[in-house]
DSSP file (Angstrom, degrees, kcal/mol; ACC not computed):
  #  RESIDUE AA STRUCTURE BP1 BP2  ACC     N-H-->O    O-->H-N    N-H-->O    O-->H-N    TCO  KAPPA ALPHA  PHI   PSI    X-CA   Y-CA   Z-CA
    1    1 A E     >        0   0    0      0, 0.0     4,-2.0     0, 0.0     5,-0.1   0.000 360.0 360.0 360.0 -39.5  -13.0   22.1  -20.0
    2    2 A A  H  >  +     0   0    0      1,-0.2     4,-2.7     2,-0.2     5,-0.2   0.889 360.0  56.0 -63.6 -37.7  -15.5   19.4  -19.1
    3    3 A I  H  > S+     0   0    0      1,-0.2     4,-2.3     2,-0.2    -1,-0.2   0.916 106.6  50.2 -60.0 -42.9  -13.4   18.4  -16.1
    4    4 A E  H  > S+     0   0    0      2,-0.2     4,-2.2     1,-0.2    -1,-0.2   0.908 110.4  49.6 -61.4 -42.4  -13.6   22.0  -14.9
    5    5 A K  H  X S+     0   0    0     -4,-2.0     4,-2.2     2,-0.2    -2,-0.2   0.914 111.5  47.6 -65.3 -43.0  -17.4   22.1  -15.3
    6    6 A Y  H  X S+     0   0    0     -4,-2.7     4,-2.3     1,-0.2    -1,-0.2   0.882 110.0  53.8 -65.4 -36.5  -17.8   18.8  -13.4
    7    7 A T  H  X S+     0   0    0     -4,-2.3     4,-2.0    -5,-0.2    -2,-0.2   0.908 107.9  50.2 -63.1 -41.6  -15.5   20.1  -10.7
    8    8 A Q  H  X S+     0   0    0     -4,-2.2     4,-1.4     2,-0.2    -2,-0.2   0.906 109.3  51.3 -62.2 -41.5  -17.7   23.2  -10.3
    9    9 A C  H  X S+     0   0    0     -4,-2.2     4,-2.3     1,-0.2    -2,-0.2   0.899 108.5  51.8 -61.8 -40.5  -20.8   21.0  -10.1
   10   10 A I  H  < S+     0   0    0     -4,-2.3    -1,-0.2     1,-0.2    -2,-0.2   0.896 106.6  53.5 -63.2 -40.4  -19.1   18.9   -7.3
   11   11 A Q  H  < S+     0   0    0     -4,-2.0     3,-0.3     1,-0.2    -1,-0.2   0.813 110.9  47.5 -65.1 -29.3  -18.3   22.1   -5.4
   12   12 A I  H  < S+     0   0    0     -4,-1.4     2,-0.3     1,-0.3    -2,-0.2   0.894 131.7  11.9 -77.1 -41.9  -22.0   23.1   -5.6
   13   13 A D    ><  +     0   0    0     -4,-2.3     3,-1.2    -5,-0.1    -1,-0.3  -0.796  57.8 179.2-144.0  96.2  -23.4   19.7   -4.5
   14   14 A V  T 3  S+     0   0    0     -2,-0.3    -1,-0.1    -3,-0.3    -4,-0.1   0.604  81.8  64.4 -73.0 -10.5  -20.9   17.1   -3.1
   15   15 A T  T 3  S+     0   0    0     -5,-0.1     2,-0.6    31,-0.0    -1,-0.2   0.529  78.4  95.3 -91.0  -5.6  -23.8   14.6   -2.5
   16   16 A N    <>  -     0   0    0     -3,-1.2     4,-0.5    -7,-0.1    -3,-0.1  -0.767  57.3-164.6 -88.2 120.3  -24.6   14.2   -6.2
   17   17 A H  H  > S+     0   0    0     -2,-0.6     4,-2.2     1,-0.2     3,-0.2   0.745  73.5  75.6 -76.9 -23.6  -22.7   11.2   -7.6
   18   18 A L  H  > S+     0   0    0      1,-0.2     4,-2.9     2,-0.2     5,-0.3   0.881  90.4  51.9 -64.3 -41.8  -23.1   12.0  -11.3
   19   19 A P  H  > S+     0   0    0      0, 0.0     4,-2.4     0, 0.0    -1,-0.2   0.897 111.6  49.1 -62.0 -35.8  -20.5   14.8  -11.6
   20   20 A Y  H  X S+     0   0    0     -4,-0.5     4,-2.3     2,-0.2    -2,-0.2   0.941 113.5  46.3 -63.8 -46.3  -17.9   12.5  -10.0
   21   21 A A  H  X S+     0   0    0     -4,-2.2     4,-1.6     1,-0.2    -1,-0.2   0.900 115.1  46.3 -64.3 -41.1  -18.8    9.7  -12.4
   22   22 A N  H  X S+     0   0    0     -4,-2.9     4,-1.8     2,-0.2    -1,-0.2   0.880 111.8  50.2 -70.7 -37.5  -18.8   12.0  -15.4
   23   23 A R  H  X S+     0   0    0     -4,-2.4     4,-2.6    -5,-0.3    -2,-0.2   0.886 107.1  56.4 -66.3 -36.6  -15.5   13.6  -14.4
   24   24 A A  H  X S+     0   0    0     -4,-2.3     4,-2.5     1,-0.2    -2,-0.2   0.901 104.8  52.0 -59.4 -40.9  -14.1   10.1  -14.0
   25   25 A M  H  X S+     0   0    0     -4,-1.6     4,-2.1     2,-0.2    -1,-0.2   0.907 108.7  50.5 -62.8 -41.3  -15.1    9.3  -17.6
   26   26 A C  H  X S+     0   0    0     -4,-1.8     4,-1.2     1,-0.2    -2,-0.2   0.929 109.9  50.2 -60.9 -44.8  -13.2   12.4  -18.7
   27   27 A Y  H  <>S+     0   0    0     -4,-2.6     5,-2.6     1,-0.2     3,-0.4   0.898 108.6  52.9 -60.8 -40.6  -10.2   11.4  -16.8
   28   28 A L  H ><5S+     0   0    0     -4,-2.5     3,-1.3     1,-0.2    -1,-0.2   0.923 105.6  54.4 -59.3 -43.7  -10.3    7.9  -18.4
   29   29 A K  H 3<5S+     0   0    0     -4,-2.1    -1,-0.2     1,-0.3    -2,-0.2   0.768 113.0  41.8 -65.2 -25.8  -10.4    9.4  -21.8
   30   30 A I  T 3<5S-     0   0    0     -4,-1.2    -1,-0.3    -3,-0.4    -2,-0.2   0.312 118.0-107.3-105.8   9.3   -7.2   11.4  -21.2
   31   31 A G  T < 5S+     0   0    0     -3,-1.3     2,-1.4    -4,-0.4     3,-0.2   0.672  73.6 137.6  80.7  17.4   -5.3    8.6  -19.4
   32   32 A K     >< +     0   0    0     -5,-2.6     4,-2.1     1,-0.2    -1,-0.2  -0.610  21.1 163.4 -93.6  75.3   -5.5   10.1  -15.9
   33   33 A Y  H  >  +     0   0    0     -2,-1.4     4,-2.7     1,-0.2    -1,-0.2   0.824  66.2  54.4 -70.3 -35.1   -6.3    6.7  -14.4
   34   34 A E  H  > S+     0   0    0     -3,-0.2     4,-2.3     2,-0.2    -1,-0.2   0.925 111.6  46.1 -63.7 -42.8   -5.5    7.4  -10.8
   35   35 A D  H  > S+     0   0    0      2,-0.2     4,-2.5     1,-0.2    -2,-0.2   0.897 112.6  50.4 -65.9 -40.3   -7.9   10.4  -10.9
   36   36 A A  H  X S+     0   0    0     -4,-2.1     4,-2.5     2,-0.2     5,-0.2   0.925 110.3  49.9 -62.9 -44.4  -10.6    8.3  -12.6
   37   37 A E  H  X S+     0   0    0     -4,-2.7     4,-2.5     1,-0.2    -2,-0.2   0.923 111.3  49.2 -60.2 -44.5  -10.2    5.6  -10.0
   38   38 A A  H  X S+     0   0    0     -4,-2.3     4,-2.2     1,-0.2    -2,-0.2   0.919 112.0  47.5 -63.2 -44.5  -10.6    8.1   -7.1
   39   39 A D  H  X S+     0   0    0     -4,-2.5     4,-2.5     1,-0.2    -1,-0.2   0.895 112.3  49.9 -65.4 -38.7  -13.7    9.7   -8.6
   40   40 A C  H  X S+     0   0    0     -4,-2.5     4,-2.5     2,-0.2    -2,-0.2   0.908 109.1  51.8 -65.5 -41.0  -15.3    6.3   -9.2
   41   41 A T  H  X S+     0   0    0     -4,-2.5     4,-1.7     1,-0.2    -2,-0.2   0.911 111.1  47.9 -60.9 -41.7  -14.5    5.3   -5.6
   42   42 A H  H  X S+     0   0    0     -4,-2.2     4,-1.5     2,-0.2    -2,-0.2   0.910 109.8  52.7 -65.1 -41.8  -16.2    8.5   -4.4
   43   43 A T  H  X S+     0   0    0     -4,-2.5     4,-3.4     1,-0.2     3,-0.3   0.919 107.8  51.8 -57.3 -44.2  -19.2    7.9   -6.7
   44   44 A I  H  < S+     0   0    0     -4,-2.5    -1,-0.2     1,-0.2    -2,-0.2   0.839 104.9  55.1 -65.9 -34.1  -19.5    4.4   -5.2
   45   45 A T  H  < S+     0   0    0     -4,-1.7    -1,-0.2    -5,-0.2    -2,-0.2   0.856 116.8  37.6 -66.9 -32.0  -19.5    5.7   -1.7
   46   46 A I  H  < S+     0   0    0     -4,-1.5    -2,-0.2    -3,-0.3    -1,-0.2   0.886 136.0  18.6 -82.4 -42.7  -22.4    8.0   -2.6
   47   47 A A    ><  -     0   0    0     -4,-3.4     3,-2.1    -5,-0.2    -1,-0.2  -0.728  66.8-179.1-133.4  81.4  -24.3    5.6   -4.9
   48   48 A P  T 3  S+     0   0    0      0, 0.0    -4,-0.1     0, 0.0    -1,-0.1   0.585  82.2  51.0 -64.5 -10.1  -23.2    2.0   -4.3
   49   49 A K  T 3  S+     0   0    0     31,-0.0     2,-1.1    -5,-0.0     3,-0.1   0.249  73.7 120.0-109.2  13.0  -25.5    0.6   -7.0
   50   50 A Y    X>  -     0   0    0     -3,-2.1     3,-1.0     1,-0.2     4,-0.9  -0.675  47.2-165.0 -81.8 101.4  -24.4    2.9   -9.8
   51   51 A V  H 3> S+     0   0    0     -2,-1.1     4,-2.3     1,-0.3     3,-0.5   0.840  80.0  62.7 -59.8 -40.4  -23.0    0.3  -12.3
   52   52 A K  H 3> S+     0   0    0      1,-0.2     4,-2.7     2,-0.2    -1,-0.3   0.834  98.5  57.7 -58.8 -31.8  -21.2    2.8  -14.5
   53   53 A A  H <> S+     0   0    0     -3,-1.0     4,-2.6     2,-0.2    -1,-0.2   0.907 108.3  45.6 -65.3 -40.5  -18.9    3.7  -11.6
   54   54 A Y  H  X S+     0   0    0     -4,-0.9     4,-2.6    -3,-0.5    -2,-0.2   0.899 113.2  50.3 -68.9 -39.7  -17.8    0.1  -11.2
   55   55 A L  H  X S+     0   0    0     -4,-2.3     4,-2.0     2,-0.2    -2,-0.2   0.930 114.7  43.4 -62.5 -44.8  -17.3   -0.3  -15.0
   56   56 A R  H  X S+     0   0    0     -4,-2.7     4,-2.6     2,-0.2    -2,-0.2   0.903 114.9  48.4 -69.5 -41.0  -15.2    2.9  -15.1
   57   57 A R  H  X S+     0   0    0     -4,-2.6     4,-3.1    -5,-0.2     5,-0.2   0.903 109.9  53.4 -66.4 -38.3  -13.2    2.1  -12.0
   58   58 A G  H  X S+     0   0    0     -4,-2.6     4,-2.2    -5,-0.2    -1,-0.2   0.911 110.4  47.5 -59.3 -42.0  -12.6   -1.4  -13.4
   59   59 A S  H  X S+     0   0    0     -4,-2.0     4,-2.2     2,-0.2    -2,-0.2   0.916 113.2  47.6 -64.9 -44.6  -11.3    0.1  -16.5
   60   60 A A  H  X S+     0   0    0     -4,-2.6     4,-1.7     1,-0.2    -2,-0.2   0.928 112.9  48.5 -62.7 -45.4   -9.0    2.5  -14.7
   61   61 A R  H  <>S+     0   0    0     -4,-3.1     5,-2.8     1,-0.2     4,-0.4   0.879 109.2  52.7 -65.6 -37.4   -7.7   -0.2  -12.4
   62   62 A K  H ><5S+     0   0    0     -4,-2.2     3,-1.4    -5,-0.2    -1,-0.2   0.935 109.3  49.5 -61.3 -45.5   -7.0   -2.5  -15.3
   63   63 A A  H 3<5S+     0   0    0     -4,-2.2    -1,-0.2     1,-0.3    -2,-0.2   0.817 109.9  52.0 -63.0 -30.3   -5.0    0.4  -17.0
   64   64 A L  T 3<5S-     0   0    0     -4,-1.7    -1,-0.3    -5,-0.2    -2,-0.2   0.495 119.5-111.3 -83.2  -4.0   -3.1    0.8  -13.7
   65   65 A G  T < 5S+     0   0    0     -3,-1.4     2,-1.6    -4,-0.4     3,-0.2   0.600  77.0 134.6  83.1  11.1   -2.2   -2.9  -13.6
   66   66 A K     >< +     0   0    0     -5,-2.8     4,-2.4     1,-0.2     5,-0.2  -0.544  23.0 161.4 -89.4  69.7   -4.5   -3.5  -10.6
   67   67 A L  H  >  +     0   0    0     -2,-1.6     4,-2.7     1,-0.2    -1,-0.2   0.876  66.0  49.4 -66.6 -42.1   -5.9   -6.6  -12.2
   68   68 A Q  H  > S+     0   0    0     -3,-0.2     4,-2.0     2,-0.2    -1,-0.2   0.917 114.3  46.0 -64.4 -42.8   -7.4   -8.3   -9.1
   69   69 A E  H  > S+     0   0    0      2,-0.2     4,-1.8     1,-0.2    -2,-0.2   0.887 112.0  51.9 -66.5 -38.9   -9.1   -5.1   -8.0
   70   70 A S  H  X S+     0   0    0     -4,-2.4     4,-2.2     1,-0.2     5,-0.2   0.930 107.8  51.9 -61.3 -46.5  -10.4   -4.5  -11.5
   71   71 A L  H  X S+     0   0    0     -4,-2.7     4,-2.3     1,-0.2    -2,-0.2   0.898 107.1  53.4 -56.7 -42.5  -11.8   -8.1  -11.6
   72   72 A M  H  X S+     0   0    0     -4,-2.0     4,-1.9     1,-0.2    -1,-0.2   0.886 107.3  51.5 -62.5 -38.6  -13.6   -7.4   -8.3
   73   73 A D  H  X S+     0   0    0     -4,-1.8     4,-1.9     2,-0.2    -2,-0.2   0.932 111.3  46.4 -63.8 -45.0  -15.3   -4.3   -9.8
   74   74 A Y  H  X S+     0   0    0     -4,-2.2     4,-1.8     1,-0.2    -2,-0.2   0.857 110.3  53.6 -67.7 -33.5  -16.5   -6.2  -12.9
   75   75 A E  H  X S+     0   0    0     -4,-2.3     4,-1.5    -5,-0.2    -1,-0.2   0.874 106.3  53.2 -66.4 -35.8  -17.8   -9.0  -10.7
   76   76 A T  H  X S+     0   0    0     -4,-1.9     4,-2.0     2,-0.2    -2,-0.2   0.900 105.0  54.9 -64.0 -39.9  -19.7   -6.4   -8.7
   77   77 A V  H  X S+     0   0    0     -4,-1.9     4,-3.7     1,-0.2    -1,-0.2   0.925 106.9  50.8 -57.2 -43.9  -21.3   -5.2  -11.9
   78   78 A L  H  < S+     0   0    0     -4,-1.8    -1,-0.2     1,-0.2    -2,-0.2   0.801 106.6  54.1 -68.3 -27.5  -22.4   -8.8  -12.6
   79   79 A E  H  < S+     0   0    0     -4,-1.5    -1,-0.2     2,-0.2    -2,-0.2   0.893 117.8  36.5 -67.8 -38.1  -24.0   -9.0   -9.2
   80   80 A L  H  < S+     0   0    0     -4,-2.0    -2,-0.2     1,-0.3    -3,-0.2   0.842 138.0  17.6 -81.3 -36.3  -25.9   -5.8   -9.9
   81   81 A Q    ><  -     0   0    0     -4,-3.7     3,-2.2    -5,-0.2    -1,-0.3  -0.729  67.9-173.7-138.4  84.5  -26.6   -6.6  -13.6
   82   82 A P  T 3  S+     0   0    0      0, 0.0    -4,-0.1     0, 0.0    -1,-0.1   0.710  84.3  50.8 -56.2 -23.2  -26.0  -10.3  -14.3
   83   83 A K  T 3  S+     0   0    0      4,-0.0     2,-0.7     5,-0.0    -5,-0.1   0.254  71.7 132.0-100.6  13.5  -26.4   -9.9  -18.1
   84   84 A N    <>  -     0   0    0     -3,-2.2     4,-2.1     1,-0.2     5,-0.1  -0.537  40.4-164.6 -69.2 108.7  -24.0   -7.0  -18.5
   85   85 A T  H  > S+     0   0    0     -2,-0.7     4,-2.5     1,-0.2     5,-0.2   0.842  83.6  56.7 -69.2 -34.4  -21.9   -8.2  -21.5
   86   86 A E  H  > S+     0   0    0      1,-0.2     4,-2.2     2,-0.2    -1,-0.2   0.947 111.3  43.8 -60.8 -47.0  -19.1   -5.7  -21.0
   87   87 A A  H  > S+     0   0    0      2,-0.2     4,-2.8     1,-0.2     5,-0.2   0.888 111.4  54.4 -65.6 -39.4  -18.5   -7.0  -17.5
   88   88 A Q  H  X S+     0   0    0     -4,-2.1     4,-2.1     1,-0.2    -1,-0.2   0.930 111.1  45.3 -59.5 -45.6  -18.9  -10.6  -18.6
   89   89 A M  H  X S+     0   0    0     -4,-2.5     4,-2.6     2,-0.2    -2,-0.2   0.900 113.6  49.2 -65.4 -41.2  -16.1  -10.1  -21.2
   90   90 A E  H  X S+     0   0    0     -4,-2.2     4,-3.2     2,-0.2     5,-0.3   0.903 110.0  51.0 -66.7 -41.1  -13.9   -8.3  -18.8
   91   91 A V  H  X S+     0   0    0     -4,-2.8     4,-2.4     2,-0.2     5,-0.2   0.936 112.6  47.0 -60.8 -45.2  -14.2  -10.9  -16.1
   92   92 A Q  H  X S+     0   0    0     -4,-2.1     4,-1.8    -5,-0.2    -2,-0.2   0.940 116.5  43.2 -61.3 -48.2  -13.4  -13.6  -18.6
   93   93 A G  H  X S+     0   0    0     -4,-2.6     4,-2.3     2,-0.2    -2,-0.2   0.918 115.8  46.9 -66.0 -44.9  -10.4  -11.7  -20.0
   94   94 A L  H  X S+     0   0    0     -4,-3.2     4,-3.0     2,-0.2     5,-0.2   0.886 109.4  54.5 -66.0 -38.5   -9.0  -10.6  -16.6
   95   95 A T  H  X S+     0   0    0     -4,-2.4     4,-2.4    -5,-0.3    -1,-0.2   0.923 110.5  47.0 -60.3 -43.4   -9.4  -14.1  -15.2
   96   96 A Q  H  X S+     0   0    0     -4,-1.8     4,-2.4    -5,-0.2    -2,-0.2   0.923 113.0  48.2 -64.2 -44.8   -7.3  -15.5  -18.0
   97   97 A I  H  X S+     0   0    0     -4,-2.3     4,-2.6     2,-0.2    -2,-0.2   0.928 112.6  48.3 -62.2 -45.6   -4.6  -12.8  -17.6
   98   98 A I  H  X S+     0   0    0     -4,-3.0     4,-2.5     1,-0.2    -1,-0.2   0.914 112.2  48.9 -63.1 -43.5   -4.4  -13.3  -13.8
   99   99 A R  H  X S+     0   0    0     -4,-2.4     4,-2.4    -5,-0.2    -1,-0.2   0.909 111.4  49.8 -62.2 -42.2   -4.2  -17.1  -14.2
  100  100 A T  H  X S+     0   0    0     -4,-2.4     4,-2.5     2,-0.2    -2,-0.2   0.923 111.6  48.1 -63.4 -44.1   -1.4  -16.7  -16.9
  101  101 A K  H  X S+     0   0    0     -4,-2.6     4,-2.5     1,-0.2    -2,-0.2   0.908 111.8  50.1 -62.9 -41.2    0.5  -14.3  -14.6
  102  102 A Q  H  X S+     0   0    0     -4,-2.5     4,-2.3     2,-0.2    -1,-0.2   0.896 110.5  50.1 -64.0 -39.4    0.2  -16.7  -11.7
  103  103 A A  H  X S+     0   0    0     -4,-2.4     4,-2.5     2,-0.2    -2,-0.2   0.918 111.2  48.3 -65.0 -43.0    1.4  -19.6  -13.8
  104  104 A H  H  X S+     0   0    0     -4,-2.5     4,-2.7     2,-0.2    -2,-0.2   0.905 111.3  50.8 -63.6 -41.1    4.4  -17.6  -15.0
  105  105 A T  H  X S+     0   0    0     -4,-2.5     4,-2.2     2,-0.2    -2,-0.2   0.916 111.4  47.9 -62.3 -43.5    5.2  -16.6  -11.4
  106  106 A A  H  X S+     0   0    0     -4,-2.3     4,-2.2     2,-0.2    -2,-0.2   0.912 112.4  48.5 -64.7 -42.9    5.0  -20.2  -10.3
  107  107 A V  H  X S+     0   0    0     -4,-2.5     4,-2.5     1,-0.2    -2,-0.2   0.924 112.1  48.9 -63.8 -44.7    7.2  -21.4  -13.1
  108  108 A N  H  X S+     0   0    0     -4,-2.7     4,-2.6     1,-0.2    -1,-0.2   0.880 110.2  51.7 -63.4 -37.6    9.8  -18.7  -12.4
  109  109 A A  H  X S+     0   0    0     -4,-2.2     4,-2.5    -5,-0.2    -1,-0.2   0.905 110.7  48.2 -65.1 -40.9    9.8  -19.6   -8.7
  110  110 A L  H  X S+     0   0    0     -4,-2.2     4,-2.7     2,-0.2    -2,-0.2   0.911 112.1  48.9 -65.6 -42.1   10.4  -23.2   -9.6
  111  111 A K  H  X S+     0   0    0     -4,-2.5     4,-2.2     2,-0.2    -2,-0.2   0.926 113.7  46.4 -61.9 -45.0   13.2  -22.3  -12.0
  112  112 A K  H  X S+     0   0    0     -4,-2.6     4,-1.6     1,-0.2    -2,-0.2   0.911 113.9  48.8 -64.4 -42.6   14.8  -20.1   -9.3
  113  113 A N  H  X S+     0   0    0     -4,-2.5     4,-0.6     1,-0.2    -2,-0.2   0.903 113.1  46.1 -64.6 -43.2   14.4  -22.7   -6.7
  114  114 A S  H  < S+     0   0    0     -4,-2.7     3,-0.4     1,-0.2     4,-0.2   0.843 112.2  50.8 -72.3 -32.2   15.9  -25.5   -8.8
  115  115 A S  H >< S+     0   0    0     -4,-2.2     3,-0.7     1,-0.2    -1,-0.2   0.791 106.1  55.5 -75.3 -26.4   18.9  -23.3   -9.9
  116  116 A S  H 3< S+     0   0    0     -4,-1.6    -1,-0.2     1,-0.2    -2,-0.2   0.658 100.8  59.8 -79.1 -13.7   19.7  -22.4   -6.4
  117  117 A K  T 3<        0   0    0     -4,-0.6    -1,-0.2    -3,-0.4    -2,-0.2   0.519 360.0 360.0 -87.6  -6.3   20.0  -26.0   -5.4
  118  118 A R    <         0   0    0     -3,-0.7    -1,-0.2    -4,-0.2    -2,-0.1   0.475 360.0 360.0 -80.0 360.0   22.8  -26.7   -7.9
């Protein structure tokens, strides 16, 4: 029901970033991550310094497995609010996850390469 109300608000005033951001939060809560990401992106085009949009988009992108893009959103939050603890924690965690995935990819490539030379 809240999604419908925010959609109505958007239809009344497409230049107001808050209904997009609030609808994005609703989408996050029900697991509609693509929709949340889209609404956050729209929010950012209207209000590029609205921190909550980057936090929510970062969360949506993380859930979608878009780790590098998520990391970029949280880094943008830290540019806007250097002491934002949520963003600090997410940057730290995502950086570790990305490094671990890169290490696994490199190890698997080496294993594949060495087994194909036999």
